[in-house]
C-alpha positions in Angstrom: 0.4 -0.2 -0.3 1.4 3.1 -1.2 1.0 6.6 0.3 -0.2 9.1 -0.8 2.8 11.7 -1.1 4.8 8.6 -2.5 1.5 7.9 -5.6 1.6 11.7 -5.3 5.9 11.0 -6.3 5.3 8.5 -8.6 2.4 10.0 -10.9 5.0 13.1 -11.0 7.1 10.6 -13.0 4.5 9.5 -15.4 3.8 13.2 -16.4 7.2 14.1 -17.3 6.8 11.6 -20.1 5.8 14.9 -22.1 8.5 16.1 -22.0 10.6 12.6 -23.0 8.4 12.8 -26.1 8.9 16.6 -27.2 12.5 15.6 -26.7 11.8 12.2 -29.7 9.7 15.0 -31.8 12.3 17.2 -32.1 15.1 14.2 -32.9 17.2 15.8 -29.5 20.6 13.6 -29.5 20.3 13.6 -25.8 16.9 11.5 -26.2 18.2 7.8 -25.0 20.2 9.4 -22.6 17.5 11.3 -20.9 15.2 7.9 -21.2 17.8 6.3 -19.7 18.1 8.6 -17.0 13.9 8.6 -16.7 14.3 5.0 -16.0 16.7 4.7 -13.6 15.4 7.3 -11.0 12.0 5.4 -11.8 13.9 2.1 -11.2 14.9 4.3 -7.7 11.2 5.4 -7.0 9.7 1.8 -7.5 12.7 0.4 -4.8 12.6 2.7 -2.3 8.6 2.0 -2.1 8.8 -1.3 -2.9 7.2 -2.6 -5.8 8.3 -5.4 -6.5 7.8 -4.2 -10.6 11.6 -2.8 -10.3 12.6 -5.0 -11.5 11.0 -4.8 -15.2 12.4 -1.2 -15.1 15.5 -2.1 -14.5 15.1 -4.8 -17.2 13.5 -2.1 -19.8 16.6 -0.1 -19.1 18.6 -3.3 -19.5 17.5 -2.9 -23.2 17.9 0.0 -24.0 22.0 -0.7 -23.1 21.8 -3.7 -25.1 20.8 -2.2 -28.4 23.6 0.5 -27.7 25.5 -2.2 -28.3 23.6 -4.0 -31.4 21.4 -6.0 -29.9 18.2 -6.1 -31.7 16.2 -6.3 -28.4 13.6 -9.4 -29.2 10.3 -8.9 -29.8 11.1 -5.0 -31.9 11.3 -5.2 -35.8 12.8 -2.8 -37.7 11.3 -1.6 -40.6 14.1 -0.6 -43.3 17.4 -1.1 -43.2 18.9 -2.2 -39.6 21.5 0.1 -38.8 22.3 0.7 -34.6 20.6 4.5 -34.4 16.5 2.7 -35.8 18.3 -0.7 -33.5 18.3 2.2 -30.6 15.5 4.7 -31.7 13.8 1.1 -31.5 14.3 0.0 -27.7 14.4 3.3 -26.1 11.0 4.1 -27.6 10.1 0.8 -26.4 11.2 1.1 -22.8 9.4 4.1 -22.4 5.7 2.6 -23.4 6.8 -0.1 -21.5 7.2 1.2 -18.3 4.5 3.8 -18.3 2.1 0.8 -19.0 3.3 -1.4 -16.1 3.1 1.8 -13.7 -0.1 3.4 -14.5 -1.1 -0.4 -13.9 0.7 0.2 -10.3 -0.9 3.6 -9.8 -4.2 2.5 -11.1 -5.1 0.6 -8.4 -3.4 3.2 -5.7 -5.4 5.9 -7.4 -8.7 3.6 -6.9 -8.0 2.8 -3.1 -7.8 6.4 -2.3 -10.8 7.3 -4.6 -12.3 5.1 -2.4 -11.2 6.5 1.0 -12.2 9.9 -0.3 -15.7 8.6 -1.0 -15.9 7.5 1.9 -14.6 10.5 3.9 -16.7 13.1 1.9 -19.9 11.0 3.3 -18.6 11.1 7.1 -18.1 14.6 6.8 -21.5 15.0 5.1 -22.6 13.0 8.5 -20.8 15.3 10.5 -21.5 18.6 9.5 -25.6 17.6 10.0 -24.7 16.1 13.5 -22.7 19.6 13.6 -19.0 17.4 15.2 -17.0 19.7 12.3 -16.7 22.5 14.0 -15.3 25.8 12.7 -11.8 25.9 12.7 -9.9 28.9 13.8 -7.5 30.6 11.2 -3.8 30.9 13.9 -4.3 26.6 15.0 -1.6 24.2 15.1 -3.6 22.8 11.9 -2.7 19.1 12.6 -3.5 19.2 16.0 -6.8 20.5 14.5 -7.1 18.0 12.2 -6.2 15.1 15.6 -9.3 16.6 17.3 -11.5 16.6 14.5 -10.6 12.9 13.6 -10.4 12.3 17.7 -14.0 13.1 17.5 -15.8 11.6 14.7 -14.1 8.1 15.8 -15.3 8.3 19.0 -18.9 9.3 17.0 -20.8 6.0 17.7 -22.7 6.2 14.1 -19.2 7.3 12.2 -17.3 5.7 13.8 -17.5 2.2 11.3 -16.5 4.8 8.5 -13.5 6.3 9.9 -12.1 2.5 10.3 -12.2 1.9 6.8 -11.0 5.2 6.1 -8.0 4.7 7.9 -7.6 0.6 7.0 -7.8 1.8 3.1 -5.3 4.4 3.5 -4.2 4.5 7.5 -3.7 7.1 10.2 -1.3 9.5 8.2 -3.1 9.6 4.9 -6.3 9.8 6.6 -5.8 13.1 7.5 -4.4 14.2 4.6 -7.8 12.9 2.7 -9.6 14.8 6.0 -7.2 18.2 5.4 -7.9 18.0 1.8 -12.1 17.9 1.9 -12.3 19.9 4.5 -10.4 22.6 3.0 -12.3 21.8 -0.5 -15.5 22.1 1.1 -14.8 25.9 2.6 -13.5 27.2 -0.7 -16.2 25.6 -2.3 -18.3 27.8 0.4 -16.2 31.0 0.1 -17.0 30.8 -4.0 -21.2 30.4 -3.0 -20.5 33.8 -0.7 -18.4 36.1 -3.3 -21.6 34.8 -5.6 
């Protein structure tokens, strides 16, 4: 189970693929090196998060290294003359596409889990508001302590406690507070916009 901060870090890595494709489109001479560097960073990130697909990403980087040594990777077809440059370009493009697919698959499960927790949290907050359990948050307060207080209040309510247990079970106590914070902030922003209209 990845924490929200780790999911967002990996999502940011995926969003940088667009810049790599721009380099390819411009036929930038550093495209191959940039992709290898990106794959190496992705490997380290997956390894830090103990995601077993780190081996798949390492293999893809190895595929590029083999192509640089003139070995045509299995499953890659070269149209026309099979030059070393074409082999490398095909391997780099293939590796980038595969790495993106592998990581997207991993992230989708995590994003679905977080979305479920957010949906439950919205229901919890709606119930808590109707019961008057969520106080006005003072501006000068220690924000983290206020969130912890709200969470303890919600968890102590017999009607809401099962929901808080479910959210904590899905994302853990730290991410439950992050989701609580984001939803309360979103609600405050929405309320502020309605008042200004």
